[in-house]
C-alpha positions in Angstrom: -52.8 -74.4 48.9 -52.0 -78.1 48.7 -50.7 -79.3 52.1 -48.9 -81.9 51.4 -47.6 -84.7 54.3 -44.3 -85.9 55.3 -43.7 -88.9 57.6 -40.7 -90.6 58.5 -39.6 -93.4 60.8 -36.8 -93.3 63.9 -34.8 -94.8 65.8 -34.6 -99.0 66.8 -37.3 -100.6 64.6 -39.8 -103.0 65.5 -42.3 -105.8 64.6 -45.2 -103.4 63.9 -44.0 -99.8 63.1 -45.1 -99.7 59.1 -48.8 -100.7 60.8 -48.5 -97.0 62.6 -47.6 -95.9 58.6 -50.8 -97.6 57.4 -52.9 -95.8 60.0 -51.8 -92.5 59.2 -51.8 -92.8 55.2 -55.2 -94.5 55.3 -56.6 -91.7 57.2 -54.9 -89.1 55.5 -55.7 -89.7 51.8 -59.2 -90.5 53.1 -59.7 -86.9 54.5 -56.8 -85.6 51.8 -56.8 -86.6 48.5 -55.2 -84.4 46.5 -52.4 -83.9 48.8 -48.8 -86.0 48.4 -47.8 -88.0 51.3 -44.1 -87.9 51.1 -42.0 -89.8 52.8 -38.2 -89.6 54.3 -35.6 -92.3 53.3 -34.0 -93.3 56.3 -35.8 -90.7 58.2 -35.3 -87.4 58.7 -31.8 -87.4 57.0 -33.7 -88.2 54.2 -35.3 -84.5 54.1 -31.9 -83.3 54.7 -30.0 -85.0 52.1 -33.2 -84.5 49.9 -34.1 -88.6 49.1 -37.7 -88.4 49.8 -39.9 -91.0 48.5 -43.5 -90.2 47.0 -45.8 -92.8 48.0 -48.2 -91.8 45.2 -45.4 -93.3 42.6 -46.2 -97.1 44.8 -48.2 -99.4 42.6 -48.3 -101.6 45.6 -51.0 -102.0 48.3 -50.8 -99.9 51.8 -51.8 -103.3 53.2 -48.1 -105.0 52.6 -46.8 -102.5 55.7 -49.4 -105.0 57.9 -47.4 -107.3 57.1 -43.6 -106.8 57.0 -41.3 -106.1 60.0 -38.3 -103.5 60.4 -38.9 -99.9 58.9 -40.7 -99.7 55.4 -38.8 -96.9 54.4 -35.7 -97.0 56.5 -34.9 -95.3 59.8 -32.0 -93.0 61.3 -30.4 -92.0 64.8 -29.9 -88.9 63.8 -29.8 -85.5 66.9 -31.2 -82.2 65.5 -29.0 -79.4 66.5 -30.3 -76.6 69.3 -33.1 -74.1 67.9 -30.1 -72.1 68.4 -28.9 -72.7 65.6 -31.2 -71.1 63.5 -29.5 -71.6 60.0 -29.9 -75.2 60.1 -33.7 -74.7 60.7 -34.2 -71.9 58.1 -32.6 -74.2 55.7 -34.6 -76.9 56.7 -37.9 -75.1 56.2 -37.3 -73.8 52.9 -37.1 -77.3 51.8 -40.2 -77.9 53.6 -41.8 -74.7 51.9 -40.3 -76.4 48.1 -42.7 -79.6 48.6 -45.7 -77.5 50.3 -45.4 -80.0 52.9 -47.3 -78.7 56.2 -48.4 -81.7 58.2 -45.3 -83.1 60.0 -45.1 -87.0 61.5 -41.9 -88.0 63.1 -42.7 -92.1 64.1 -40.6 -93.3 67.0 -39.2 -93.0 70.8 -37.9 -90.8 73.2 -35.1 -89.3 70.7 -37.7 -89.1 67.9 -40.2 -86.8 70.2 -37.4 -84.7 71.0 -36.8 -83.8 67.5 -40.5 -83.7 66.3 -40.7 -81.3 69.4 -37.7 -79.1 68.1 -39.7 -79.7 64.2 -42.5 -77.8 66.0 -41.0 -75.4 68.3 -38.7 -74.2 65.0 -41.8 -73.4 62.9 -43.2 -71.3 65.7 -39.9 -69.6 65.6 -39.6 -69.2 61.7 -43.3 -68.9 61.6 -44.2 -71.4 59.2 -47.7 -73.1 59.4 -47.0 -76.3 60.2 -48.9 -79.0 62.7 -45.7 -81.6 63.7 -47.3 -84.3 65.5 -45.0 -87.6 67.0 -46.4 -90.7 66.7 -44.9 -93.2 69.5 -43.2 -96.6 68.8 -40.4 -98.3 71.1 -40.1 -101.9 72.1 -38.4 -100.1 75.1 -41.9 -99.5 76.5 -40.0 -96.1 78.1 -42.4 -93.0 76.6 -43.8 -91.4 79.6 -47.8 -90.3 79.7 -48.9 -92.9 77.4 -49.8 -96.0 79.5 -47.6 -98.2 76.8 -45.6 -98.1 73.8 -46.3 -100.0 70.3 -43.6 -102.3 69.5 -43.7 -103.0 73.2 -46.0 -106.0 73.5 -45.4 -107.8 70.2 -41.4 -107.9 71.9 -42.7 -109.3 75.1 -44.4 -112.1 73.5 -41.3 -113.3 71.5 -39.7 -113.2 74.6 -42.1 -114.8 77.0 -42.3 -117.3 74.8 -38.8 -118.1 73.9 -37.9 -118.0 77.9 -40.6 -120.5 78.0 -39.5 -122.8 74.7 -35.7 -122.6 76.5 -36.4 -123.3 80.0 -38.6 -127.0 78.6 -35.6 -127.6 76.7 -33.2 -126.6 79.6 -34.8 -128.8 82.0 -34.4 -131.8 79.9 -31.1 -132.0 79.6 -30.1 -130.3 83.2 -29.2 -133.5 85.3 -26.3 -134.3 83.3 -25.7 -131.6 81.3 -26.1 -127.6 81.5 -27.7 -126.0 83.9 -27.8 -122.2 83.6 -29.2 -120.5 80.4 -28.8 -116.6 80.5 -30.8 -114.4 77.7 -29.9 -111.0 77.5 -32.7 -108.6 76.1 -32.6 -104.8 75.0 -33.6 -102.3 77.8 -30.3 -99.8 78.9 -32.5 -98.2 81.6 -35.9 -99.1 81.5 -36.2 -103.1 82.1 -39.8 -103.2 80.5 -38.7 -106.5 78.0 -37.0 -108.4 80.9 -40.2 -107.8 83.0 -42.3 -109.5 80.3 -40.1 -112.8 80.8 -41.9 -113.3 83.7 -45.3 -113.8 81.6 -43.4 -117.3 80.5 -44.9 -118.2 84.1 -47.7 -119.7 85.6 -49.6 -120.7 89.2 -47.7 -124.5 88.3 -45.0 -123.7 86.8 -41.5 -122.0 86.6 -40.1 -121.2 84.0 -38.1 -118.0 84.2 -36.3 -117.9 87.5 -34.0 -114.9 87.9 -35.1 -111.6 86.1 -32.3 -108.7 86.5 -33.2 -105.1 85.9 -31.7 -101.8 85.2 -33.9 -100.6 87.8 -32.1 -102.7 90.1 -28.6 -102.6 91.5 -27.3 -105.7 90.9 -26.4 -107.5 94.4 -23.7 -110.3 93.3 -24.1 -112.5 96.7 -27.3 -112.9 96.7 -27.6 -113.2 93.2 -25.3 -116.5 93.3 -27.1 -117.8 96.9 -30.4 -117.4 94.4 -29.1 -119.2 91.9 -27.6 -121.9 94.2 -31.5 -122.2 95.5 -32.7 -122.3 92.0 -30.6 -125.4 91.4 -31.6 -127.1 94.9 -35.1 -126.7 93.8 -35.6 -127.0 90.2 -32.1 -128.3 88.7 -31.6 -125.6 86.8 -32.1 -121.7 86.1 -33.0 -119.6 84.0 -32.1 -116.4 84.1 -33.7 -113.0 81.6 -30.9 -110.0 82.2 -31.3 -106.6 80.9 -28.4 -105.3 78.2 -28.8 -101.9 81.1 -28.3 -103.5 84.2 -26.2 -101.6 86.8 -23.7 -102.5 89.5 -23.8 -101.3 93.1 -22.4 -98.0 92.3 -25.0 -97.1 89.4 -22.8 -98.0 86.7 -23.2 -100.0 83.5 -22.8 -104.1 84.5 -21.3 -103.8 80.4 -20.5 -100.6 79.3 -18.0 -100.2 76.4 -17.1 -97.0 77.3 -19.0 -95.7 73.6 -21.2 -93.4 73.0 -23.9 -93.1 70.1 -24.8 -89.9 68.3 -27.4 -89.1 71.3 -24.7 -89.7 73.8 -25.7 -92.6 74.8 -23.5 -95.6 75.8 -22.9 -98.4 73.9 -23.2 -101.4 76.1 -21.4 -104.3 75.7 -22.2 -107.7 76.4 -23.9 -108.2 79.9 -25.1 -112.4 79.1 -21.4 -113.9 79.0 -20.5 -111.3 82.3 -23.1 -112.9 84.3 -22.2 -116.5 82.3 -18.3 -116.1 83.5 -19.6 -115.1 87.0 -21.8 -118.1 87.4 -19.2 -120.3 86.1 -16.1 -119.3 88.0 -17.8 -118.6 91.8 -20.3 -121.7 91.2 -19.0 -124.4 89.0 -22.2 -124.4 87.0 -22.1 -125.0 83.1 -23.7 -121.9 81.4 -25.7 -121.5 78.0 -26.6 -117.6 77.0 -28.0 -115.8 74.2 -28.7 -112.6 73.2 -32.2 -111.7 71.8 -30.7 -108.4 70.5 -32.3 -107.5 66.2 -34.3 -110.8 67.2 -36.9 -109.7 69.4 -37.9 -106.6 67.8 -37.9 -108.2 64.3 -40.2 -111.2 65.1 -43.1 -110.4 62.4 -44.0 -114.1 62.7 -45.4 -113.9 66.4 -46.5 -110.0 66.8 -49.5 -109.5 69.4 -52.5 -108.3 67.5 -53.4 -106.3 70.8 -50.0 -104.3 69.8 -50.9 -104.1 66.3 -54.3 -102.4 66.6 -52.8 -100.4 68.9 -50.4 -99.2 66.3 -52.6 -98.7 63.7 -54.4 -96.8 65.5 -52.0 -94.3 67.3 -51.0 -93.5 63.6 -54.9 -92.7 62.9 -54.8 -90.9 65.8 -52.0 -88.5 64.7 -53.9 -88.0 61.4 -57.1 -86.4 63.0 -54.6 -84.7 65.5 -52.8 -83.2 62.8 -56.0 -82.0 60.6 -57.2 -81.1 63.6 -54.8 -77.9 63.7 -52.7 -79.0 66.6 -49.3 -79.0 66.8 -46.7 -80.3 68.9 -48.5 -83.4 70.4 -48.3 -87.1 70.5 -51.1 -89.3 70.4 -50.7 -91.5 73.8 -52.5 -94.7 74.9 -55.0 -94.8 78.2 -56.0 -97.8 79.8 -59.2 -98.2 81.2 -59.3 -101.4 82.6 -56.9 -104.7 82.7 -59.8 -107.2 82.8 -61.8 -107.1 80.1 -58.6 -104.9 78.8 -59.6 -101.7 77.2 -58.3 -98.5 76.0 -58.4 -95.3 74.4 -56.1 -92.9 72.6 -55.9 -89.5 73.8 -53.4 -86.3 72.4 -50.5 -85.7 75.1 -48.4 -82.3 74.8 -44.6 -83.5 73.6 -43.3 -81.2 76.2 -43.9 -83.7 78.8 -42.9 -86.6 76.9 -39.2 -85.9 75.4 -36.3 -86.5 76.8 -38.2 -88.3 79.1 -38.0 -92.1 80.2 -40.6 -94.2 82.5 -38.9 -97.3 84.8 -40.4 -100.2 86.1 -42.1 -99.1 89.2 -41.0 -100.9 92.3 -44.5 -101.9 92.9 -44.2 -104.2 89.8 -41.6 -106.0 91.2 -40.9 -109.2 93.6 -39.7 -108.0 97.4 -36.4 -110.1 96.8 -36.4 -107.9 93.3 -35.6 -110.9 90.8 -39.3 -111.5 90.1 -42.5 -109.6 88.7 -45.3 -110.1 91.1 -49.0 -110.3 90.1 -49.9 -106.3 89.8 -47.1 -106.3 86.9 -48.3 -109.4 85.3 -51.9 -107.8 85.3 -50.3 -104.6 83.2 -47.8 -106.9 81.0 -50.6 -109.6 80.6 -53.0 -107.7 77.8 -50.2 -106.1 75.8 -49.6 -109.6 74.3 -52.8 -111.1 73.5 -54.1 -112.3 70.6 -52.0 -113.7 67.0 -52.2 -111.9 63.8 -50.1 -114.2 61.3 -48.5 -112.5 58.1 -48.4 -114.5 54.8 -46.4 -117.7 54.3 -45.1 -119.0 50.9 -43.3 -122.4 50.6 -43.2 -122.3 54.5 -41.7 -119.1 54.9 -43.7 -115.7 56.0 -44.0 -113.9 52.9 -42.7 -110.2 53.5 -43.3 -108.0 50.8 -41.6 -104.2 50.1 -43.6 -101.4 48.6 -41.7 -100.2 45.2 -40.3 -96.7 46.3 -39.6 -94.3 44.3 -37.1 -91.0 45.2 -38.5 -88.0 43.9 -35.9 -85.9 41.5 -33.7 -83.7 43.5 -34.4 -80.2 41.8 
């Protein structure tokens, strides 16, 4: 019996998520040349709505996946019902059976791991032969068990680079103009992206002066005094703040009182709130910026290490499934920092789904506003190396595969 593959991308995308798809497809095709590779349009919602791509219908080379940011097949945020909703899963698995899908791969973060785990458990509940394997991806770097997450290294490289460049800009004008620059980055509960801005600093020069993490409750008085000290010492201050910054009561500093489909708080702009605080209390001119989608889509500055890991977790996912394992995720295990070496293992999704890895206190300086050398030793290897996309007429040449949806029947 032919055993076909189903793959989908989920959650917030990255500049290198398509590299994992490339690793998966390349390995699976080599081992199963006569099986179909089916892909959900906009994540698992494509399977539910019968909008499924057949990769065999694309005439363009798979290598295009290595070049383009974003989710080439579309992503979604969709929470599956609990397993008690047997009617939903029976109908879903009828779709699996109709297309002879025996391998299920879901490429995403925490919520995606939960989705893949539910599919795995549902297959056992219904007695359906299926290997369900999650593929790690998240710019937040908050998946547990794995040393780091594909997608994060490239964001870290972008953030550290942007901070260094913006700092030099601010420094050149601070005497007679703006003295404060506030840069808001992603990170609801974990401050890994904000922490990566520390990589802009070196022994000779400080480019980022204050880092505000969700792991540290915001102390307004200590912060304002620290900013004043920065102005006295350097003439200016660059502040990087995570969107999930919390106040002394543990509430989000920028809570908008709205939630997404998974029940996660929708956060407002923390950067303008920090800017208003400084302007009102210290009477200093501030500029602020929000990295937003720019940080996770910057394929032009992606980390080569990140790309290599993204490809290899895709390959490893195929290996895990073809070996007959289900309910697992390939994870990265670090062997050493210098020289940087790592390998891939598999981990049970029950140890990963719905859990979050935060920046450990051992990585944070005693003043709570910087990352120490131990943290930098962890972060630094993840941003190493360049792998630029092809350029044409001065711009990256991002090409999409020619995708075709199977007829609904």
